[in-house]
C-alpha positions as CSV (number, residue, x, y, z in Angstrom):
1,M,-5.4,13.2,-11.8
2,I,-3.9,10.0,-13.7
3,S,-5.2,6.8,-12.5
4,R,-2.7,4.4,-10.6
5,F,-2.9,0.6,-10.4
6,Y,-1.0,-2.1,-8.5
7,C,0.2,-4.8,-10.4
8,P,1.0,-8.2,-8.5
9,F,3.9,-9.2,-10.8
10,P,7.5,-7.6,-11.8
11,L,7.1,-5.0,-14.6
12,H,9.6,-4.7,-17.6
13,P,10.4,-2.1,-20.2
14,G,8.4,-2.7,-23.5
15,A,6.0,-5.0,-21.9
16,T,2.3,-5.2,-22.5
17,V,0.5,-6.5,-19.2
18,E,-3.0,-7.3,-18.2
19,L,-4.6,-5.8,-15.3
20,D,-6.5,-8.1,-12.7
21,S,-10.1,-8.1,-13.1
22,N,-10.9,-5.9,-10.1
23,A,-8.6,-3.1,-11.5
24,A,-10.3,-3.7,-15.1
25,H,-13.5,-3.3,-13.8
26,H,-12.8,-0.1,-11.9
27,A,-11.1,1.3,-14.9
28,L,-13.6,0.4,-17.5
29,R,-16.9,0.6,-15.5
30,V,-15.7,3.3,-12.9
31,L,-13.2,5.7,-14.3
32,K,-14.6,5.1,-18.0
33,V,-11.2,4.9,-19.6
34,D,-10.7,4.6,-23.4
35,A,-8.2,3.2,-25.8
36,G,-5.2,5.4,-25.5
37,D,-5.7,6.7,-22.1
38,T,-2.6,6.6,-19.7
39,A,-2.3,5.3,-16.2
40,I,0.4,4.6,-13.7
41,L,1.3,1.1,-12.9
42,F,3.6,-0.3,-10.1
43,D,4.3,-3.4,-8.8
44,G,4.9,-2.5,-5.0
45,H,8.6,-2.8,-5.0
46,G,9.4,0.8,-6.0
47,G,9.5,3.0,-9.2
48,Q,6.2,3.4,-11.4
49,W,5.4,3.0,-14.9
50,L,3.5,5.5,-17.4
51,A,1.3,3.1,-19.5
52,E,-1.1,3.1,-22.6
53,L,-4.3,1.4,-21.8
54,Q,-5.8,-0.8,-24.3
55,P,-9.3,-2.1,-23.5
56,A,-10.5,-5.4,-24.9
57,G,-14.0,-6.1,-23.7
58,K,-14.1,-6.8,-20.0
59,R,-10.1,-6.9,-20.1
60,L,-7.9,-4.2,-19.8
61,N,-4.4,-4.4,-21.4
62,A,-1.6,-1.8,-20.4
63,R,1.5,-1.1,-22.6
64,L,4.4,0.0,-20.7
65,L,6.0,3.4,-21.9
66,E,8.4,4.9,-19.6
67,F,9.7,4.2,-16.0
68,S,10.3,6.7,-13.3
69,A,11.4,6.4,-9.7
70,G,8.3,8.5,-8.7
71,V,7.9,10.1,-5.0
72,P,10.8,8.8,-2.8
73,E,9.8,6.8,0.4
74,P,10.3,8.6,3.6
75,A,13.8,8.3,5.2
76,L,12.5,7.5,8.5
77,A,11.5,3.8,8.9
78,V,8.8,3.2,11.3
79,T,7.0,0.1,12.1
80,L,3.3,0.6,13.6
81,V,3.0,-2.4,16.2
82,Q,-0.7,-2.2,16.5
83,C,-2.9,-4.2,19.0
84,L,-6.0,-5.1,17.0
85,P,-8.9,-2.8,17.6
86,A,-12.3,-3.8,17.5
87,A,-14.8,-4.1,14.4
88,D,-13.0,-2.9,11.3
89,K,-11.0,-0.1,12.5
90,M,-7.7,-2.1,11.7
91,D,-8.7,-1.3,8.2
92,W,-8.7,2.3,8.9
93,V,-5.5,2.2,10.8
94,V,-3.7,0.5,7.8
95,Q,-5.0,2.8,5.4
96,K,-4.1,6.0,7.2
97,A,-0.8,4.6,8.3
98,V,0.2,4.0,4.8
99,E,-0.8,7.3,3.5
100,L,1.5,8.7,6.4
101,G,4.4,6.8,5.2
102,V,4.9,4.0,7.6
103,T,7.3,1.3,6.5
104,A,5.6,-1.8,8.1
105,I,2.7,-2.9,10.2
106,Q,2.9,-5.5,12.8
107,P,-0.7,-6.6,14.0
108,L,-0.7,-7.8,17.4
109,E,-2.7,-9.4,20.1
110,A,-2.4,-8.7,23.9
111,K,-4.3,-9.7,26.9
112,R,-7.2,-7.3,26.6
113,S,-7.5,-7.4,22.9
114,V,-11.2,-7.7,22.0
115,V,-10.7,-9.3,18.6
116,R,-9.3,-12.7,18.9
117,L,-8.5,-14.6,15.6
118,A,-7.4,-18.4,15.3
119,G,-6.0,-20.4,12.3
120,E,-6.9,-19.7,8.9
121,R,-8.7,-16.5,9.8
122,K,-5.4,-14.9,11.0
123,E,-4.0,-15.2,7.8
124,R,-7.2,-14.2,5.8
125,R,-7.3,-11.1,7.9
126,A,-3.4,-10.3,7.1
127,E,-4.0,-10.8,3.7
128,H,-7.1,-8.4,3.7
129,W,-5.1,-5.7,5.2
130,R,-2.4,-6.4,2.6
131,G,-5.1,-5.6,0.0
132,V,-5.9,-2.4,2.1
133,A,-2.3,-1.2,1.8
134,R,-2.1,-1.8,-1.6
135,A,-5.3,0.3,-2.3
136,A,-4.0,2.9,-0.1
137,C,-0.6,3.1,-2.1
138,E,-2.7,3.5,-5.4
139,Q,-4.5,6.5,-3.7
140,S,-1.6,8.3,-2.1
141,G,1.2,7.8,-4.7
142,R,3.4,5.5,-2.9
143,N,5.0,3.0,-5.3
144,R,6.6,0.5,-2.5
145,V,3.9,-1.1,-0.3
146,P,4.5,-1.5,3.2
147,E,4.9,-5.1,4.7
148,I,2.0,-6.2,6.9
149,A,3.4,-9.0,8.7
150,P,1.3,-11.9,10.1
151,I,-0.5,-11.6,13.6
152,R,1.5,-12.3,16.5
153,D,0.6,-12.3,20.1
154,L,2.6,-9.8,22.2
155,P,5.2,-12.2,24.1
156,A,6.0,-13.5,20.9
157,Y,6.6,-10.4,19.3
158,L,8.5,-9.0,22.2
159,G,10.9,-12.3,21.9
160,L,11.1,-11.4,18.2
161,V,12.5,-7.8,19.0
162,M,15.1,-9.0,21.5
163,Q,16.6,-11.4,18.7
164,E,16.4,-9.0,15.9
165,N,17.1,-5.8,18.2
166,P,19.8,-7.3,21.0
167,Q,21.8,-4.0,21.1
168,Q,18.7,-2.2,21.2
169,N,19.7,0.0,18.4
170,D,16.2,0.6,17.1
171,A,14.2,3.3,18.8
172,C,11.1,1.4,20.3
173,F,8.3,3.4,21.9
174,I,5.2,2.0,23.7
175,C,2.2,4.5,23.8
176,V,1.5,5.0,27.5
177,P,-1.0,7.5,28.1
178,T,-0.2,8.0,31.9
179,A,3.6,8.4,31.5
180,A,4.9,11.6,33.3
181,S,7.5,11.8,30.7
182,G,8.3,10.8,27.3
183,F,7.6,13.5,24.7
184,L,8.9,13.0,21.2
185,R,10.2,16.5,21.3
186,D,12.7,15.7,24.1
187,R,14.1,12.2,22.2
188,P,17.0,12.9,19.9
189,R,16.4,12.1,16.1
190,P,16.7,8.2,16.0
191,T,19.5,7.1,14.0
192,G,18.2,3.7,12.8
193,A,14.5,2.0,12.6
194,V,11.8,3.1,14.7
195,R,8.8,0.8,16.3
196,V,5.7,2.2,17.8
197,L,3.8,-0.3,20.2
198,V,0.0,0.7,20.7
199,G,-2.2,-1.3,23.0
200,P,-5.8,-2.4,22.6
201,E,-8.8,-0.8,23.9
202,G,-8.5,-1.6,27.3
203,G,-4.6,-0.6,27.6
204,F,-1.7,-3.1,28.2
205,E,-1.7,-5.0,31.7
206,A,1.2,-4.1,34.2
207,G,3.1,-7.1,33.3
208,E,2.7,-6.5,29.5
209,L,4.1,-3.2,30.1
210,A,7.1,-4.4,32.1
211,A,7.8,-7.1,29.5
212,A,7.8,-4.7,26.9
213,Q,10.3,-2.3,28.7
214,T,12.7,-5.0,29.1
215,A,12.6,-5.6,25.4
216,G,13.8,-2.0,25.1
217,F,10.4,0.1,24.6
218,M,10.4,3.4,26.1
219,P,7.4,5.1,27.5
220,L,5.9,7.6,24.9
221,T,3.2,10.1,25.5
222,L,1.2,12.0,23.1
223,G,-0.2,14.9,25.2
224,P,-2.7,15.1,28.1
225,H,-5.6,13.6,26.5
226,V,-6.3,9.7,26.3
227,L,-6.3,8.6,22.6
228,R,-8.2,6.0,21.2
229,T,-6.0,3.0,20.0
230,E,-6.7,3.4,16.3
231,T,-6.0,7.1,16.8
232,A,-2.8,6.9,19.2
233,G,-0.5,5.3,16.6
234,L,-1.4,7.4,13.7
235,A,-0.7,10.5,15.9
236,A,2.7,9.3,16.9
237,L,3.8,8.5,13.2
238,A,2.5,11.8,12.1
239,A,4.5,13.5,14.8
240,M,7.7,11.5,14.0
241,M,7.5,12.1,10.5
242,T,7.2,16.0,11.2
243,L,10.0,15.9,13.7
244,W,12.3,13.5,12.3
245,G,11.3,12.5,8.8
246,D,10.6,14.5,5.6
247,W,7.9,16.5,6.3
């Protein structure tokens, strides 16, 4: 399989670009590329370039040869709104959500969230997850990197949703394992964007559930079993792509 590399700058016809040090090290030391080998380069905004690799010591240049649209993005635009799980589980959530076709990820803090971040740590973690998303795009063949939004708390996010979606045109769902109804198969295919809100390990408090429903979030159940927070959003995303997307 041809190697793929993300380039953090716009790509143009006929250009020769230098890959960043991490990509160069991986290509030269792990993949053992030689002069004249080809790779795919993408800048995260759509489309990809076939490029000829030109090693120069520890550096690696790539001459752009041919542009192609690549694999199209899913027609269903889903934002995964994920309350922060414990340890490094968010890395796994971001990676798998990108592979499954998510459009954007909104990390969230709720009252029962185990992980609490403040100040610069919030931005550092969000930037780390953006790197995870880029790597997942390299692996999965996606050419548009999903947005990783800054970490917000639940009340601030719900206020933002009410501003952005005052007519409740977006289909907004909140995962509630105890919901008596709310199966995806009983819902019509959304005509606009979709948001899926997933709670922390301890679940949402009653007041948080009420506030989310006031903001337009409909209860969603994913079957008879209680799924972990790092599983629920991915299961919902896979089911939506199967029912309403391109799968």
